[in-house]
C-alpha positions as CSV (number, residue, x, y, z in Angstrom):
1,M,112.5,97.5,79.5
2,I,111.6,98.2,83.2
3,T,108.5,95.2,82.5
4,P,109.5,93.2,80.1
5,S,107.1,90.4,79.2
6,S,108.4,86.6,79.9
7,A,109.2,86.7,75.9
8,T,111.4,89.0,76.2
9,G,114.2,87.3,78.9
10,D,117.3,89.4,79.5
11,R,117.3,91.1,76.0
12,R,116.5,94.4,77.3
13,Y,119.8,94.6,78.4
14,D,121.3,94.4,74.8
15,V,119.1,97.5,74.7
16,Y,120.0,99.0,77.8
17,P,123.9,100.3,76.7
18,T,122.6,101.2,73.6
19,L,120.3,103.3,75.1
20,K,122.3,105.1,77.6
21,S,125.0,105.7,75.1
22,I,122.9,107.4,72.8
23,H,121.2,109.2,75.9
24,S,124.8,110.2,77.0
25,L,125.5,111.4,73.8
26,L,122.0,113.8,73.1
27,Q,122.9,115.7,76.2
28,S,126.4,116.3,75.1
29,T,125.0,118.5,72.1
30,G,123.5,121.0,74.9
31,R,120.2,120.2,73.4
32,V,117.5,119.8,76.1
33,S,113.5,119.0,75.7
34,H,111.1,117.6,77.1
35,E,111.5,113.6,76.0
36,L,115.7,113.5,76.8
37,I,114.0,114.2,80.3
38,Q,111.2,111.3,79.9
39,A,113.8,109.3,78.0
40,G,116.0,109.8,81.4
41,I,113.8,109.3,84.1
42,L,112.5,106.0,82.0
43,I,116.8,104.9,82.0
44,S,117.5,105.8,86.2
45,S,114.2,103.8,86.4
46,F,115.4,100.9,84.8
47,E,119.1,101.4,86.6
48,H,117.2,101.2,90.1
49,C,115.2,98.1,89.1
50,Q,118.2,96.5,88.3
51,G,120.0,97.7,91.5
52,L,122.8,99.9,89.8
53,F,122.0,102.6,92.2
54,Q,124.5,104.4,91.9
55,E,124.0,104.8,88.2
56,A,120.0,105.4,88.7
57,W,121.4,108.4,90.9
58,M,123.5,110.0,88.6
59,S,120.7,109.7,86.1
60,V,117.7,110.8,87.8
61,G,119.8,113.8,88.7
62,A,120.6,114.8,84.9
63,C,117.0,114.8,84.9
64,V,116.8,117.4,87.6
65,R,119.3,119.6,86.1
66,M,118.3,118.8,82.4
67,A,114.8,120.5,83.9
68,H,115.9,123.5,86.1
69,I,117.4,124.2,82.6
70,L,113.9,124.5,80.9
71,G,112.6,125.2,83.9
72,I,109.9,122.8,84.6
73,Q,110.1,123.4,88.2
74,E,108.1,126.3,88.0
75,S,105.1,124.1,86.3
76,I,103.5,122.9,90.2
77,R,103.8,126.4,91.3
78,K,101.7,128.1,88.2
79,P,97.7,127.8,87.5
80,L,96.9,126.8,84.8
81,P,96.1,128.6,81.6
82,K,93.1,128.9,79.9
83,E,94.5,128.6,76.7
84,R,93.6,125.0,75.5
85,D,97.9,124.5,73.9
86,A,99.6,126.4,76.6
87,R,97.4,124.4,79.1
88,A,98.6,120.7,77.7
89,M,101.7,122.0,78.0
90,L,101.9,123.5,81.5
91,E,100.6,120.2,82.4
92,T,102.8,118.3,80.6
93,E,106.0,120.1,82.3
94,R,103.7,119.4,85.9
95,C,104.1,115.0,85.1
96,I,107.5,115.6,83.9
97,W,108.6,117.2,87.0
98,W,106.3,114.9,89.3
99,A,107.6,111.9,88.0
100,I,111.0,113.2,88.5
101,V,110.8,114.1,92.3
102,I,108.8,110.3,93.0
103,V,111.3,108.2,91.1
104,E,114.3,110.2,92.7
105,R,113.3,109.6,96.3
106,N,112.2,106.0,95.5
107,I,116.0,105.7,94.3
108,N,116.9,107.3,97.9
109,S,115.1,105.3,99.4
110,A,116.8,102.2,98.4
111,W,119.8,103.1,98.2
112,K,122.6,102.7,101.0
113,Q,123.4,106.5,100.9
114,S,119.6,107.8,101.4
115,K,121.2,110.0,103.3
116,L,122.5,112.1,100.3
117,P,120.3,115.2,99.1
118,C,117.7,115.5,97.0
119,A,119.0,117.6,93.6
120,S,114.8,118.4,93.4
121,S,113.3,120.4,95.7
122,P,111.3,118.5,98.2
123,P,106.6,118.9,97.5
124,Q,105.1,121.6,99.2
125,S,101.6,121.6,100.6
126,D,100.3,124.1,98.0
127,D,102.0,122.9,95.1
128,F,99.5,121.7,92.3
129,L,98.6,118.5,91.8
130,P,99.0,116.4,88.3
131,L,96.3,115.5,86.3
132,T,93.7,116.4,88.3
133,P,89.9,116.9,87.1
134,S,89.9,121.0,87.7
135,G,93.5,121.1,87.8
136,E,93.7,123.5,90.1
137,D,94.2,121.2,93.0
138,R,96.8,121.3,95.7
139,I,98.6,118.5,97.5
140,H,97.1,119.8,100.8
141,E,93.4,119.5,99.4
142,D,91.5,116.6,100.3
143,L,94.1,115.4,103.1
144,V,94.3,115.5,106.9
145,L,97.9,116.9,107.7
146,P,99.7,116.7,110.8
147,K,98.7,120.6,111.4
148,D,95.4,120.1,110.9
149,L,94.9,117.6,114.3
150,N,95.7,118.1,117.5
151,Q,97.6,115.1,120.3
152,T,94.1,113.7,121.2
153,W,92.6,112.8,117.9
154,T,90.5,110.1,117.6
155,N,89.2,108.0,115.0
156,A,86.1,110.0,114.4
157,S,87.8,113.0,113.6
158,L,89.9,111.4,110.6
159,N,86.6,109.6,108.7
160,R,86.9,110.6,105.3
161,G,86.2,108.8,101.7
162,F,87.9,107.3,99.4
163,T,90.3,110.1,97.6
164,R,89.2,111.9,94.4
165,F,92.2,111.8,93.0
166,G,93.7,109.8,90.6
167,S,97.0,107.4,91.0
168,F,99.3,109.5,89.9
169,A,97.8,112.7,91.9
170,A,97.9,110.2,95.0
171,T,101.4,109.5,94.3
172,V,102.2,112.9,94.7
173,Q,100.6,113.5,98.2
174,S,102.3,110.1,99.6
175,T,105.5,111.8,98.7
176,Y,104.5,114.3,100.5
177,L,103.9,112.3,103.4
178,A,106.3,110.4,103.0
179,G,108.8,113.6,103.2
180,L,107.0,114.8,106.6
181,V,107.8,111.1,108.1
182,I,111.6,111.5,107.4
183,Q,111.7,114.7,108.2
184,H,110.4,113.4,111.7
185,V,112.3,110.7,112.2
186,Q,115.7,112.4,111.3
187,D,114.8,115.8,113.5
188,E,117.0,115.1,116.5
189,T,116.5,119.5,117.9
190,R,113.3,118.4,119.8
191,D,112.8,117.6,123.4
192,T,110.9,114.0,123.6
193,A,107.2,116.3,125.2
194,S,107.4,118.0,121.4
195,R,108.8,115.2,119.2
196,Q,105.5,112.8,121.1
197,D,103.3,115.6,119.9
198,D,103.8,115.2,116.4
199,A,104.3,111.9,116.6
200,A,100.6,112.1,117.3
201,R,99.9,114.4,114.9
202,L,101.8,112.6,112.3
203,E,100.1,109.1,112.8
204,G,96.6,110.6,112.5
205,A,97.3,111.7,109.3
206,L,98.6,108.6,108.1
207,Q,95.4,106.4,109.3
208,S,93.7,109.2,107.6
209,Y,95.6,108.6,104.9
210,L,94.9,105.3,104.6
211,C,91.0,105.5,104.7
212,A,91.6,107.5,101.6
213,L,93.2,104.3,99.9
214,I,91.0,101.9,100.6
215,P,88.4,102.5,97.4
216,P,84.6,101.0,97.6
217,A,83.2,98.3,95.7
218,G,83.7,98.5,91.8
219,K,86.2,101.9,92.2
220,A,89.6,99.9,92.9
221,K,89.7,99.4,88.9
222,G,90.9,101.9,85.9
223,G,92.2,105.4,86.9
224,Y,93.5,104.5,90.6
225,C,95.2,101.2,91.6
226,G,94.1,100.8,95.7
227,A,96.6,98.2,96.4
228,F,99.6,100.6,95.3
229,G,98.2,103.3,97.6
230,L,97.9,100.6,100.5
231,R,101.5,99.4,100.1
232,T,103.1,103.2,99.5
233,W,101.3,103.5,103.0
234,Y,102.5,100.5,105.0
235,V,106.5,101.6,104.1
236,M,105.8,104.7,105.3
237,A,103.9,103.3,108.5
238,F,106.6,101.2,109.0
239,Y,109.6,103.7,109.3
240,F,107.5,105.7,111.4
241,H,106.4,102.9,114.1
242,Q,109.6,101.5,113.9
243,H,111.4,104.6,114.7
244,E,108.8,105.3,117.6
245,F,109.6,101.4,119.0
246,D,113.2,102.0,118.7
247,L,112.8,105.2,120.5
248,A,110.5,103.9,123.2
249,T,112.5,101.0,123.8
250,K,116.0,103.1,124.2
251,S,114.1,105.5,127.0
252,G,111.9,102.9,128.9
253,D,108.7,103.7,127.7
254,T,107.4,100.7,127.5
255,I,103.6,101.5,126.7
256,G,104.8,103.1,123.7
257,A,106.9,100.5,122.7
258,S,104.0,97.6,122.9
259,R,102.1,100.6,121.1
260,A,104.3,100.5,118.3
261,K,105.2,96.9,118.0
262,L,100.9,96.1,118.4
263,A,101.3,98.7,115.0
264,I,104.3,97.1,112.8
265,E,102.6,93.2,113.9
266,S,98.9,93.9,112.4
267,M,100.3,96.2,109.3
268,V,102.9,92.9,109.0
269,R,99.7,90.3,108.9
270,T,97.6,92.8,106.3
271,N,100.2,92.9,104.2
272,I,100.8,89.0,104.3
273,N,97.1,88.6,103.8
274,M,97.5,90.9,100.7
275,T,100.6,89.0,99.3
276,Q,98.5,86.2,99.6
277,V,95.3,87.5,97.9
278,S,97.9,88.6,95.5
279,Y,98.2,85.1,93.7
280,T,94.6,84.9,93.3
281,G,94.4,87.8,90.7
282,S,91.4,88.8,93.1
283,P,91.3,91.2,94.1
284,I,94.7,92.9,93.8
285,D,96.2,91.6,90.4
286,F,100.3,92.6,91.9
287,D,101.4,92.4,88.9
288,T,100.2,95.5,87.5
289,L,101.8,98.0,90.5
290,A,104.7,100.6,89.5
291,Y,108.1,99.1,90.2
292,W,108.9,100.9,93.5
293,S,105.6,99.6,95.6
294,H,107.3,95.5,95.8
295,R,109.8,97.3,98.1
296,I,107.4,96.4,101.3
297,V,107.3,92.6,100.9
298,P,111.2,92.7,101.7
299,D,111.1,95.5,104.6
300,T,107.4,93.4,105.7
301,A,109.3,90.6,105.8
302,M,112.4,91.6,108.1
303,M,109.2,93.0,110.1
304,H,107.8,90.0,110.4
305,I,111.1,88.1,111.6
306,K,111.8,90.9,114.0
307,F,108.6,91.9,115.8
308,G,106.5,88.5,114.4
309,E,104.8,86.2,116.9
310,R,106.7,82.8,117.0
311,N,103.4,81.2,116.4
312,N,102.1,78.1,113.8
313,E,101.5,80.8,111.3
314,W,104.9,82.2,111.5
315,Q,106.5,79.8,108.8
316,A,104.2,79.9,106.4
317,G,104.0,83.9,106.3
318,L,107.9,83.8,105.8
319,D,107.9,81.8,103.1
320,L,105.3,83.0,101.7
321,L,107.3,86.8,101.1
322,K,110.2,84.8,100.3
323,Y,108.8,83.4,97.1
324,Y,107.0,86.6,96.3
325,L,111.0,88.1,96.6
326,R,112.0,85.0,94.4
327,G,109.2,85.5,91.8
328,I,109.9,89.3,91.4
329,E,113.5,88.9,91.1
330,S,114.1,87.9,87.7
331,R,112.2,91.3,86.9
332,Y,113.4,93.6,89.0
333,K,117.3,92.8,90.8
334,L,116.6,95.4,92.9
335,Y,114.7,93.3,95.7
336,G,117.0,90.7,95.3
337,K,120.0,93.5,96.3
338,L,117.6,94.7,98.9
339,Q,117.2,90.7,101.0
340,P,119.2,90.7,103.4
341,H,120.8,87.6,103.7
342,K,119.4,86.4,107.2
343,L,116.0,86.5,105.8
344,F,116.8,83.2,103.6
345,C,118.8,81.8,106.9
346,Y,114.8,81.6,108.3
347,S,113.4,77.9,107.1
């Protein structure tokens, strides 16, 4: 349902109400199971993709409550047992819980009611990651955090290799970092000096994470999708730098505003180039990305309109992003609803 082939067309809409009804009926029996929760995650993902924000929010919320009944939320804080079956069961529960956390936050970020509190608790740095080689890796491992840096960090201190985790674990880490960005943006209790210090540290953590997402030659296939990681990072970075630009502009800090604007312009150019490359199928195949990663395209388009230099390449870049959005709208109606009307006023 979520990623239909062109052959299925809109027949998936005939399946959706049936599955939704069956799922609701099974919930009403009071018999909660892993499979029922997993089905709910898929249903909420489909609703999100089709721009049914309220339905998706309610569906994923029900998944959280069912998971709480089974105690699945505790799985990410328990070490894996040595016994094979028990180990497999706990790993399954970790995957279910992290899927809920990720999907709920993606629904929340795209909906106009984005300040509503999530039902699932936010990731903590000591939580166990899913599907890692040892099974004992935690979020903070192989990750530079703001607390690890001082305000005068340099790029040299951020040098690191490609992530040693797979795409699922890396997505959990990105969700954790996204939470830090949101917390930074929404916290209005700090004085200017403290906020600027926090912003510098957070920017360093984001840059380090970007380094970990760029795979070496031959490593972009299989268990990890470099394009997905890069796009997830850009969503966070756009949110962060636009916030810094707005604050600097409001306070009359021309240097800070110029710095944030340059960062946004650089990200816009990179994303336009990545989008152009995606149509060749090499090295990035955007059709294989997680559905929420396409969110960066409308974000890039709006940043391009707001901050892009009006040179000979500006219109071509915007046209490319609009073409991309039109191409995925039939599959993911979400992105048709995310496109502000003014985006298509530019031609």
